[in-house]
C-alpha angles and dihedrals in degrees: 000000000000133000125219130189119210101216092196088064102041116103095184101252090146097209091123092057092050091053098040110024094161091054105034128043130184124228125222091279093049096255118141129243131165120259112242113333094335098253109167115229098172111039098190091053092049093049090049092051091048092048092049094061110100090199096049090232094144120078129181122209128189 
């Protein structure tokens, strides 16, 4: 499974990075991006991070 962040949708709330700090990082302005190639190692945490995004900027693909 891989995670993707749509940078055009992200509004920088940061909840995703709090929930999944090994998967999502925030840039200097607070916008999210995946770490590395976005490979998910903890599916439950990745799903929680994606569900926490009010803008639905995070998607998960098998």
